[in-house]
C-alpha positions, 0 to 999 in steps of 0.5 A, a space after each residue: 548500485 543498491 538493492 531494491 526496496 521491499 515494502 510489506 502490506 500489513 493488516 495488524 501490528 503483529 503483521 508489522 512485527 513479522 515483516 520487520 523481524 524477517 527483513 522488510 525495508 518498510 511496511 504499509 499498515 492497514 486493516 481489512 486487507 480482504 477489502 483492499 485495505 482500510 484505515 488501521 486502528 491507532 493502537 496498531 500503529 502505536 504498538 508497531 512504532 514502540 516495538 518495531 524500528 521500521 518505516 510505517 506508512 499507514 492507509 487512510 481509507 474509510 470503506 471498500 469500493 471506490 475512491 469518490 468520497 462524500 464530504 463526511 468521509 473526506 473530513 473523517 480521512 483528514 482527521 484520521 491522517 492527523 491522528 496517525 501522523 501525531 502517533 508516529 506514521 512515517 507516511 500516509 497512503 490515500 487516494 481521491 478520484 472524481 466521478 470521471 476517473 481523474 485525480 481529485 486535485 483539491 482534496 489530494 492537495 489538502 491531504 498532501 499539504 497535511 502530510 508534508 506539514 508533519 514532515 512525512 511522505 504522501 503516497 497516492 495508492 492504487 486508486 491510481 490504477 482506476 484513472 482514465 489517463 495515467 500520464 495526465 494523473 502522474 503529471 497532476 500528482 507531480 505538480 501537487 507534490 506527491 512523493 510516491 505512487 503505488 501502481 500495477 500500471 493499470 493492470 490486474 497484476 504487475 506482470 501484465 502491467 509491466 510495459 506500462 510500468 516501464 513507460 511511466 518509470 522512464 518518462 516520470 521516474 526522475 520526478 516521482 517515485 513509483 512503487 509497484 504492487 499487485 502480484 509481486 512475488 519471489 519468482 517474478 520480482 527480479 525480472 519485473 524490477 530489471 524490466 521496469 527499472 522501478 526500484 521499490 515493490 509492495 507485496 503482502 507475503 501472506 498465508 492462511 493461519 487457523 482459527 477454529 472459532 470462525 464457525 460453529 454449526 450454521 454460523 460461519 464468519 470465514 471471509 474466504 469460502 475456500 479457507 474455512 476457519 482461517 485468517 490471513 497473516 504475514 508469513 515470515 518465510 515468505 518475507 525472507 524468501 522475498 528479501 533474498 530475491 530482491 535484485 541489485 539495481 
């Protein structure tokens, strides 16, 4: 019996350092988390790898919105992945869909092959929650060689999607790893993991930090109207609380 694995969603090197120092098992490094997470800078990855002894999966996503990319965007994503892998990324999180809400098999295969050529993990992110047929999508990702799928079960949050998560784990859990995310917290993680039998969770553990320079007079760069002069960052106390709540499975 092992304790469940806690992955923290990070938006910077500083976030990675906080997560690592407070008990995270793995992190996913992004930028622009308010857009759902975009490709991080190489500098953030380099600093994190130099100072933190924790596996770091890096997002490769060039813009917010959906997951059906132009050829130029796709080629940029492949180059980003190569650069991040060369600088120590332990895995790449990505997602390619077609306009009919299915896995884009050719692009997914090329990305997985690139990641595996570096000996790292290929993670299909929550683009999976926008596919029309999840079972068919899982089967495609298994055939293509993906290592892990990040999902809420196609629901707005993991608790709402727990029945589907349980079904996916029961049906495919021996062939591919599921990582459940969206709305995981210290209050629901034990019940969620025991119900679904999924052994890995992904959560942000974030809180608002002050920065008074976000606005002055009629100019305001705050990105949440309810949180003026603030930005989100990983909260050390919340990471510790999450790790303490992780169950033995």
